[in-house]
MARBA-994086 format. One line per field, with one value per residue: residue in three letters; residue number from 1; x, y, z of N, C-alpha, C in turn. Coordinates in steps of 0.1 Angstrom, whole numbers. Layout:
BEGIN
code	ala / ...
pos	NUM / ...
nx	X / ...
ny	Y / ...
nz	Z / ...
cax	X / ...
cay	Y / ...
caz	Z / ...
cx	X / ...
cy	Y / ...
cz	Z / ...
//
This chain:
BEGIN
code	met / glu / lys / asn / val / ile / thr / ile / lys / asn / leu / val / lys / his / phe / pro / ile / gly / val / glu / arg / phe / thr / ala / leu / lys / asn / val / asp / leu / ile / leu / arg / glu / gly / glu / phe / thr / gly / leu / val / gly / pro / ser / gly / ser / gly / lys / thr / thr / leu / leu / asn / ile / ile / gly / gly / leu / asp / ser / ala / ser / glu / gly / ser / val / ser / val / leu / lys / gln / ser / met / asn / asn / thr / thr / his / asn / glu / arg / ala / lys / met / arg / arg / lys / tyr / met / gly / phe / ile / phe / gln / ser / tyr / asn / leu / leu / pro / val / tyr / thr / val / phe / glu / asn / ile / glu / leu / pro / leu / ile / leu / asn / lys / met / asn / gln / thr / glu / arg / val / asn / lys / val / glu / gln / ala / ile / glu / trp / val / gly / leu / thr / asn / lys / arg / asp / ser / lys / pro / asn / met / leu / ser / gly / gly / glu / cys / gln / arg / thr / ala / ile / ala / arg / ala / ile / val / his / gln / pro / ala / leu / val / leu / ala / asp / glu / pro / thr / ala / asn / leu / asp / ala / glu / asn / ser / his / his / ile / met / lys / ile / leu / ser / asn / leu / asn / lys / glu / leu / ser / thr / ser / phe / ile / phe / ala / thr / his / asp / glu / lys / ile / met / ala / tyr / leu / arg / arg / ile / ile / his / leu / gly / asp / gly / glu / ile / thr / lys / asp / glu / ile / ile / asp / asn / pro / lys / ala / his / asn
pos	1 / 2 / 3 / 4 / 5 / 6 / 7 / 8 / 9 / 10 / 11 / 12 / 13 / 14 / 15 / 16 / 17 / 18 / 19 / 20 / 21 / 22 / 23 / 24 / 25 / 26 / 27 / 28 / 29 / 30 / 31 / 32 / 33 / 34 / 35 / 36 / 37 / 38 / 39 / 40 / 41 / 42 / 43 / 44 / 45 / 46 / 47 / 48 / 49 / 50 / 51 / 52 / 53 / 54 / 55 / 56 / 57 / 58 / 59 / 60 / 61 / 62 / 63 / 64 / 65 / 66 / 67 / 68 / 69 / 70 / 71 / 72 / 73 / 74 / 75 / 76 / 77 / 78 / 79 / 80 / 81 / 82 / 83 / 84 / 85 / 86 / 87 / 88 / 89 / 90 / 91 / 92 / 93 / 94 / 95 / 96 / 97 / 98 / 99 / 100 / 101 / 102 / 103 / 104 / 105 / 106 / 107 / 108 / 109 / 110 / 111 / 112 / 113 / 114 / 115 / 116 / 117 / 118 / 119 / 120 / 121 / 122 / 123 / 124 / 125 / 126 / 127 / 128 / 129 / 130 / 131 / 132 / 133 / 134 / 135 / 136 / 137 / 138 / 139 / 140 / 141 / 142 / 143 / 144 / 145 / 146 / 147 / 148 / 149 / 150 / 151 / 152 / 153 / 154 / 155 / 156 / 157 / 158 / 159 / 160 / 161 / 162 / 163 / 164 / 165 / 166 / 167 / 168 / 169 / 170 / 171 / 172 / 173 / 174 / 175 / 176 / 177 / 178 / 179 / 180 / 181 / 182 / 183 / 184 / 185 / 186 / 187 / 188 / 189 / 190 / 191 / 192 / 193 / 194 / 195 / 196 / 197 / 198 / 199 / 200 / 201 / 202 / 203 / 204 / 205 / 206 / 207 / 208 / 209 / 210 / 211 / 212 / 213 / 214 / 215 / 216 / 217 / 218 / 219 / 220 / 221 / 222 / 223 / 224 / 225 / 226 / 227 / 228 / 229 / 230 / 231 / 232 / 233 / 234 / 235 / 236
nx	128 / 148 / 141 / 144 / 155 / 159 / 167 / 188 / 195 / 217 / 223 / 225 / 236 / 237 / 247 / 241 / 265 / 269 / 271 / 278 / 280 / 278 / 294 / 278 / 271 / 280 / 265 / 255 / 249 / 229 / 222 / 202 / 193 / 165 / 170 / 199 / 229 / 246 / 271 / 278 / 306 / 335 / 356 / 352 / 330 / 326 / 303 / 287 / 267 / 247 / 241 / 227 / 209 / 191 / 181 / 166 / 145 / 150 / 164 / 168 / 173 / 192 / 194 / 185 / 171 / 155 / 142 / 127 / 116 / 97 / 88 / 89 / 109 / 110 / 90 / 76 / 58 / 68 / 51 / 45 / 65 / 74 / 53 / 59 / 84 / 78 / 61 / 73 / 103 / 135 / 153 / 190 / 206 / 239 / 238 / 217 / 189 / 169 / 139 / 140 / 121 / 108 / 104 / 122 / 108 / 87 / 102 / 107 / 83 / 68 / 70 / 49 / 27 / 27 / 19 / -5 / -12 / -31 / -31 / -26 / -15 / 7 / 22 / 28 / 48 / 65 / 74 / 89 / 107 / 121 / 132 / 150 / 169 / 180 / 173 / 157 / 157 / 157 / 140 / 123 / 134 / 147 / 163 / 187 / 196 / 210 / 234 / 256 / 259 / 235 / 217 / 222 / 210 / 182 / 175 / 182 / 160 / 139 / 141 / 133 / 111 / 84 / 94 / 106 / 109 / 132 / 162 / 184 / 213 / 236 / 267 / 263 / 279 / 295 / 296 / 304 / 323 / 345 / 338 / 310 / 301 / 306 / 290 / 263 / 266 / 262 / 237 / 223 / 229 / 221 / 192 / 187 / 190 / 168 / 145 / 146 / 153 / 166 / 196 / 214 / 244 / 261 / 293 / 327 / 338 / 358 / 352 / 321 / 327 / 335 / 315 / 297 / 281 / 279 / 301 / 300 / 322 / 327 / 342 / 348 / 321 / 316 / 307 / 335 / 341 / 326 / 320 / 315 / 310 / 326 / 330 / 318 / 323 / 303 / 293 / 312
ny	198 / 171 / 139 / 105 / 77 / 52 / 33 / 20 / -4 / -19 / -42 / -74 / -102 / -136 / -162 / -198 / -224 / -255 / -271 / -246 / -212 / -185 / -150 / -123 / -99 / -72 / -57 / -34 / 0 / 26 / 54 / 68 / 93 / 112 / 118 / 108 / 100 / 74 / 50 / 18 / 4 / -18 / -46 / -80 / -98 / -84 / -76 / -58 / -65 / -81 / -61 / -45 / -63 / -68 / -43 / -40 / -58 / -85 / -103 / -112 / -96 / -113 / -102 / -73 / -39 / -30 / -2 / 5 / 33 / 42 / 19 / -11 / -33 / -59 / -73 / -81 / -97 / -121 / -113 / -89 / -76 / -76 / -60 / -36 / -34 / -35 / -7 / 12 / 9 / 5 / -17 / -22 / -44 / -58 / -82 / -77 / -88 / -84 / -92 / -115 / -117 / -94 / -63 / -29 / -9 / -27 / -39 / -21 / -11 / -34 / -32 / -13 / -25 / -43 / -29 / -19 / 0 / 21 / 23 / 43 / 62 / 45 / 46 / 70 / 72 / 52 / 60 / 88 / 77 / 63 / 83 / 97 / 80 / 80 / 63 / 68 / 60 / 32 / 19 / 1 / -22 / -56 / -72 / -85 / -72 / -51 / -31 / -38 / -14 / -3 / -21 / -19 / 8 / 3 / -13 / 2 / 23 / 9 / 3 / 30 / 39 / 42 / 60 / 56 / 58 / 50 / 36 / 6 / -4 / -31 / -36 / -21 / -14 / -30 / -51 / -31 / -11 / 19 / 42 / 39 / 31 / 57 / 71 / 60 / 66 / 95 / 96 / 85 / 100 / 126 / 120 / 116 / 140 / 153 / 138 / 135 / 111 / 85 / 69 / 41 / 24 / -11 / -14 / -16 / -2 / 18 / 41 / 45 / 53 / 79 / 95 / 92 / 110 / 100 / 78 / 48 / 26 / -7 / -34 / -68 / -73 / -49 / -15 / 7 / 32 / 62 / 85 / 120 / 134 / 160 / 171 / 155 / 143 / 145 / 167 / 186
nz	88 / 88 / 78 / 93 / 74 / 79 / 106 / 126 / 154 / 172 / 161 / 150 / 130 / 127 / 106 / 104 / 101 / 95 / 126 / 140 / 141 / 122 / 126 / 109 / 110 / 138 / 164 / 150 / 146 / 131 / 116 / 87 / 68 / 50 / 15 / 16 / 0 / 0 / 6 / 16 / 24 / 17 / 19 / 4 / 23 / 42 / 53 / 41 / 22 / 35 / 54 / 37 / 21 / 48 / 54 / 31 / 36 / 26 / 38 / 74 / 109 / 134 / 158 / 175 / 163 / 132 / 114 / 86 / 66 / 86 / 91 / 113 / 108 / 123 / 129 / 110 / 83 / 57 / 32 / 39 / 39 / 14 / -1 / 8 / -1 / -29 / -31 / -18 / -25 / -45 / -64 / -77 / -91 / -93 / -116 / -139 / -142 / -161 / -180 / -207 / -227 / -229 / -239 / -234 / -226 / -216 / -194 / -179 / -169 / -154 / -126 / -123 / -131 / -111 / -89 / -96 / -110 / -132 / -166 / -183 / -165 / -160 / -187 / -188 / -166 / -174 / -198 / -187 / -169 / -188 / -202 / -183 / -183 / -206 / -227 / -249 / -275 / -275 / -266 / -273 / -276 / -269 / -242 / -251 / -272 / -265 / -252 / -222 / -207 / -215 / -205 / -177 / -173 / -181 / -160 / -139 / -147 / -142 / -113 / -105 / -115 / -102 / -87 / -60 / -21 / -15 / -27 / -34 / -37 / -51 / -59 / -82 / -107 / -113 / -133 / -156 / -176 / -172 / -184 / -187 / -158 / -148 / -161 / -154 / -126 / -127 / -137 / -116 / -93 / -101 / -102 / -74 / -67 / -77 / -73 / -43 / -35 / -13 / -15 / -12 / -15 / -19 / -18 / -33 / -52 / -66 / -86 / -80 / -52 / -55 / -61 / -41 / -9 / 16 / 35 / 46 / 65 / 66 / 83 / 89 / 98 / 112 / 118 / 112 / 101 / 96 / 74 / 61 / 32 / 19 / -8 / -33 / -63 / -82 / -77 / -81
cax	135 / 153 / 134 / 149 / 148 / 166 / 169 / 193 / 202 / 223 / 218 / 233 / 233 / 242 / 242 / 244 / 272 / 269 / 265 / 284 / 271 / 290 / 283 / 279 / 270 / 283 / 262 / 257 / 239 / 230 / 208 / 201 / 184 / 158 / 177 / 212 / 235 / 254 / 278 / 284 / 320 / 341 / 360 / 342 / 327 / 330 / 287 / 280 / 255 / 242 / 234 / 218 / 194 / 183 / 176 / 154 / 138 / 152 / 166 / 164 / 180 / 191 / 190 / 184 / 160 / 157 / 130 / 129 / 107 / 90 / 83 / 96 / 112 / 113 / 77 / 67 / 56 / 72 / 43 / 43 / 79 / 74 / 44 / 65 / 96 / 70 / 57 / 83 / 119 / 138 / 167 / 196 / 220 / 250 / 232 / 205 / 177 / 161 / 133 / 146 / 112 / 105 / 113 / 129 / 96 / 78 / 106 / 102 / 65 / 66 / 66 / 38 / 17 / 24 / 14 / -20 / -13 / -37 / -26 / -24 / -3 / 19 / 28 / 32 / 58 / 76 / 83 / 96 / 118 / 132 / 142 / 156 / 182 / 187 / 171 / 143 / 157 / 156 / 122 / 111 / 142 / 149 / 178 / 197 / 199 / 212 / 247 / 257 / 251 / 221 / 209 / 221 / 203 / 170 / 173 / 180 / 147 / 130 / 142 / 131 / 99 / 77 / 98 / 105 / 115 / 146 / 170 / 191 / 220 / 242 / 277 / 257 / 289 / 305 / 297 / 304 / 336 / 351 / 328 / 297 / 303 / 302 / 275 / 253 / 264 / 258 / 222 / 218 / 234 / 210 / 178 / 188 / 187 / 154 / 135 / 150 / 152 / 177 / 204 / 223 / 250 / 270 / 302 / 339 / 342 / 364 / 344 / 312 / 328 / 338 / 303 / 292 / 281 / 285 / 309 / 301 / 328 / 326 / 350 / 345 / 308 / 312 / 311 / 345 / 342 / 314 / 326 / 306 / 323 / 322 / 331 / 319 / 329 / 291 / 289 / 321
cay	190 / 159 / 125 / 91 / 71 / 43 / 35 / 5 / -3 / -32 / -52 / -87 / -112 / -148 / -175 / -213 / -231 / -267 / -271 / -236 / -200 / -174 / -138 / -116 / -83 / -73 / -48 / -19 / 11 / 33 / 62 / 71 / 102 / 114 / 123 / 108 / 93 / 69 / 38 / 10 / 1 / -26 / -57 / -93 / -105 / -74 / -76 / -47 / -69 / -86 / -52 / -41 / -70 / -67 / -28 / -41 / -69 / -96 / -107 / -107 / -94 / -121 / -95 / -59 / -36 / -23 / 2 / 15 / 42 / 44 / 4 / -21 / -46 / -69 / -82 / -78 / -111 / -121 / -105 / -73 / -68 / -77 / -51 / -26 / -31 / -30 / 4 / 24 / 10 / 1 / -26 / -23 / -54 / -62 / -85 / -66 / -93 / -83 / -104 / -115 / -119 / -82 / -50 / -22 / -5 / -37 / -43 / -8 / -11 / -45 / -29 / -5 / -33 / -51 / -19 / -20 / 14 / 25 / 19 / 61 / 65 / 38 / 48 / 85 / 71 / 46 / 73 / 99 / 70 / 63 / 100 / 101 / 72 / 82 / 53 / 66 / 54 / 16 / 18 / -12 / -32 / -63 / -71 / -92 / -61 / -40 / -33 / -37 / 0 / -1 / -32 / -13 / 18 / -1 / -22 / 19 / 29 / -2 / 5 / 44 / 44 / 44 / 72 / 53 / 69 / 42 / 27 / -2 / -6 / -38 / -32 / -20 / -11 / -46 / -53 / -21 / -4 / 31 / 55 / 32 / 32 / 70 / 74 / 54 / 75 / 109 / 94 / 82 / 113 / 136 / 113 / 119 / 155 / 160 / 134 / 134 / 96 / 82 / 58 / 31 / 15 / -17 / -19 / -15 / 2 / 35 / 48 / 47 / 59 / 94 / 102 / 94 / 119 / 98 / 63 / 42 / 16 / -17 / -45 / -79 / -71 / -40 / -1 / 11 / 47 / 66 / 97 / 129 / 137 / 173 / 177 / 145 / 140 / 147 / 179 / 194
caz	95 / 80 / 84 / 93 / 67 / 83 / 119 / 131 / 168 / 180 / 149 / 149 / 119 / 126 / 98 / 106 / 96 / 101 / 143 / 143 / 136 / 118 / 130 / 96 / 116 / 151 / 171 / 139 / 147 / 119 / 110 / 71 / 66 / 35 / 5 / 15 / -11 / 10 / 3 / 26 / 16 / 26 / 12 / 4 / 34 / 57 / 56 / 33 / 12 / 43 / 56 / 26 / 23 / 59 / 53 / 19 / 38 / 20 / 49 / 89 / 118 / 144 / 171 / 173 / 160 / 123 / 111 / 73 / 63 / 99 / 96 / 121 / 101 / 129 / 131 / 95 / 77 / 42 / 23 / 43 / 33 / -2 / -4 / 14 / -14 / -42 / -31 / -15 / -28 / -58 / -63 / -86 / -88 / -103 / -127 / -145 / -141 / -169 / -182 / -217 / -234 / -225 / -240 / -225 / -219 / -206 / -180 / -171 / -167 / -147 / -111 / -122 / -130 / -101 / -80 / -101 / -117 / -143 / -181 / -191 / -158 / -164 / -199 / -187 / -158 / -181 / -208 / -181 / -165 / -202 / -208 / -172 / -181 / -217 / -236 / -257 / -288 / -271 / -257 / -283 / -279 / -259 / -236 / -260 / -283 / -255 / -242 / -208 / -199 / -214 / -199 / -162 / -172 / -183 / -145 / -128 / -149 / -134 / -100 / -99 / -121 / -92 / -74 / -43 / -14 / -9 / -39 / -29 / -50 / -47 / -68 / -98 / -117 / -111 / -148 / -166 / -178 / -162 / -189 / -184 / -144 / -145 / -167 / -146 / -112 / -128 / -135 / -101 / -84 / -106 / -100 / -61 / -62 / -84 / -67 / -28 / -30 / -3 / -24 / -3 / -23 / -12 / -31 / -32 / -67 / -63 / -93 / -70 / -40 / -58 / -60 / -25 / 0 / 29 / 32 / 60 / 62 / 73 / 83 / 99 / 103 / 123 / 112 / 113 / 102 / 92 / 71 / 53 / 20 / 16 / -21 / -40 / -78 / -89 / -71 / -83
cx	135 / 145 / 146 / 147 / 150 / 169 / 175 / 199 / 204 / 220 / 230 / 226 / 239 / 238 / 246 / 255 / 274 / 262 / 270 / 274 / 286 / 282 / 286 / 281 / 273 / 275 / 261 / 245 / 240 / 218 / 209 / 191 / 179 / 168 / 190 / 216 / 249 / 257 / 282 / 295 / 331 / 346 / 352 / 341 / 327 / 312 / 281 / 266 / 248 / 234 / 222 / 205 / 188 / 173 / 163 / 147 / 139 / 158 / 163 / 174 / 178 / 188 / 190 / 174 / 162 / 139 / 135 / 116 / 96 / 83 / 90 / 97 / 112 / 105 / 68 / 68 / 63 / 64 / 44 / 56 / 79 / 62 / 52 / 78 / 90 / 66 / 65 / 98 / 121 / 152 / 172 / 208 / 229 / 246 / 219 / 193 / 167 / 151 / 132 / 137 / 107 / 110 / 117 / 118 / 88 / 84 / 105 / 90 / 63 / 63 / 55 / 26 / 12 / 18 / -1 / -23 / -19 / -30 / -18 / -13 / 8 / 26 / 35 / 48 / 70 / 82 / 92 / 110 / 129 / 140 / 149 / 169 / 186 / 185 / 160 / 142 / 158 / 147 / 116 / 123 / 142 / 160 / 192 / 204 / 208 / 228 / 246 / 254 / 240 / 211 / 208 / 211 / 185 / 167 / 171 / 166 / 135 / 127 / 133 / 119 / 86 / 80 / 96 / 113 / 129 / 150 / 181 / 199 / 237 / 254 / 269 / 264 / 298 / 310 / 306 / 319 / 336 / 338 / 315 / 291 / 300 / 293 / 263 / 253 / 261 / 242 / 218 / 218 / 224 / 196 / 176 / 185 / 174 / 145 / 138 / 149 / 165 / 181 / 212 / 230 / 261 / 280 / 319 / 346 / 348 / 357 / 328 / 314 / 331 / 326 / 294 / 292 / 283 / 291 / 311 / 309 / 328 / 338 / 347 / 331 / 306 / 316 / 323 / 349 / 330 / 320 / 315 / 315 / 318 / 318 / 329 / 321 / 315 / 288 / 302 / 317
cy	175 / 148 / 113 / 83 / 54 / 41 / 22 / 6 / -19 / -43 / -61 / -96 / -124 / -158 / -187 / -220 / -249 / -265 / -256 / -227 / -189 / -160 / -127 / -99 / -83 / -56 / -35 / -15 / 23 / 40 / 67 / 85 / 106 / 120 / 120 / 97 / 86 / 53 / 27 / 2 / -9 / -38 / -70 / -96 / -98 / -73 / -69 / -53 / -75 / -74 / -46 / -48 / -71 / -56 / -31 / -51 / -81 / -108 / -105 / -104 / -108 / -113 / -79 / -53 / -31 / -16 / 12 / 24 / 44 / 29 / -1 / -32 / -59 / -80 / -78 / -97 / -108 / -111 / -89 / -68 / -64 / -64 / -37 / -22 / -27 / -15 / 14 / 19 / 4 / -4 / -25 / -33 / -53 / -70 / -82 / -73 / -89 / -94 / -104 / -113 / -104 / -72 / -40 / -14 / -14 / -42 / -32 / -8 / -22 / -40 / -16 / -12 / -41 / -41 / -13 / -5 / 13 / 25 / 38 / 64 / 56 / 42 / 61 / 80 / 65 / 56 / 84 / 88 / 68 / 72 / 102 / 92 / 74 / 72 / 50 / 60 / 37 / 9 / 2 / -24 / -44 / -67 / -74 / -85 / -51 / -41 / -35 / -25 / 0 / -10 / -24 / -2 / 12 / -6 / -5 / 23 / 20 / 2 / 21 / 49 / 49 / 57 / 68 / 62 / 63 / 34 / 18 / -5 / -18 / -40 / -32 / -15 / -21 / -49 / -45 / -18 / 11 / 39 / 48 / 34 / 49 / 75 / 72 / 63 / 90 / 106 / 93 / 96 / 123 / 132 / 118 / 130 / 160 / 150 / 133 / 121 / 93 / 68 / 53 / 21 / 4 / -20 / -15 / -10 / 17 / 46 / 54 / 57 / 78 / 100 / 105 / 104 / 118 / 82 / 58 / 28 / 4 / -30 / -55 / -81 / -60 / -23 / 3 / 26 / 52 / 85 / 107 / 133 / 152 / 177 / 168 / 147 / 146 / 162 / 192 / 205
cz	86 / 85 / 83 / 84 / 70 / 97 / 125 / 144 / 169 / 170 / 149 / 140 / 120 / 112 / 104 / 96 / 99 / 118 / 147 / 136 / 132 / 119 / 117 / 103 / 131 / 156 / 164 / 146 / 137 / 117 / 97 / 72 / 52 / 28 / 6 / 2 / -5 / 1 / 14 / 19 / 24 / 14 / 12 / 15 / 47 / 61 / 50 / 27 / 21 / 52 / 49 / 21 / 33 / 57 / 41 / 20 / 32 / 26 / 64 / 96 / 126 / 160 / 169 / 167 / 147 / 116 / 98 / 68 / 74 / 103 / 104 / 111 / 109 / 132 / 121 / 90 / 64 / 33 / 28 / 38 / 19 / -6 / -1 / 1 / -27 / -44 / -27 / -19 / -39 / -54 / -76 / -85 / -98 / -117 / -126 / -139 / -148 / -175 / -200 / -230 / -238 / -233 / -230 / -217 / -212 / -194 / -172 / -163 / -159 / -134 / -111 / -121 / -120 / -91 / -85 / -105 / -130 / -156 / -185 / -178 / -158 / -175 / -198 / -177 / -165 / -191 / -201 / -175 / -177 / -207 / -198 / -173 / -198 / -229 / -243 / -270 / -287 / -266 / -261 / -282 / -263 / -255 / -247 / -271 / -277 / -252 / -229 / -197 / -201 / -210 / -184 / -162 / -176 / -165 / -136 / -132 / -142 / -122 / -94 / -105 / -114 / -81 / -63 / -32 / -9 / -21 / -31 / -40 / -47 / -58 / -83 / -110 / -115 / -125 / -159 / -165 / -172 / -171 / -186 / -167 / -144 / -151 / -158 / -130 / -116 / -131 / -123 / -93 / -91 / -100 / -80 / -55 / -67 / -75 / -51 / -27 / -25 / -14 / -13 / -12 / -15 / -24 / -26 / -43 / -63 / -70 / -86 / -59 / -44 / -58 / -49 / -18 / 14 / 26 / 47 / 56 / 71 / 73 / 95 / 107 / 111 / 115 / 116 / 115 / 94 / 86 / 60 / 44 / 17 / -1 / -30 / -56 / -83 / -88 / -76 / -92
//
């Protein structure tokens, strides 16, 4: 039986603009199940990043209910959401957010240190994640010695090193050329199959869309179309 990873009902999000308010999301209903490889797709300003941030607990709903991994996000404190992100989620951003003084290994290890994992287990997990993304020969390099594609692969390894139930990716290929973009998406698609991790992308990049198995179209803060893709690129 498929598990619901995300259940959203009647989600509304307002942002204050002076004495007025801007409604970024309007009555969004959405269910995402375990192991889905899904994209929130739409032009800039359509609400996709806002929705991704609410799912990840980086922002909160103005109205409606949001449940992520069976945890209501409506009544959680900032610290509770932070703990949940640390344990059960991974984040990939278009800016890699790597710590410049740390090596590839140390950047990837950081979430495991925050989760208080013992050193032996940490080393094994980091080595495995480095192998997943094909950076074994770069493990001791610092970010300024890496290409953009290698920086993003390091960020991916950091996001999945603790084998989270849910990975949220906001325009993860925005700074990459076509070859690197396809390489990144193949890695993520393989991890999705191997780990049953659920992936949600916020994107308008057609290179990403070619790999998705479900595309949720947003326009003006509303879901305009929700489609299942029968034969995505990574499965050809």
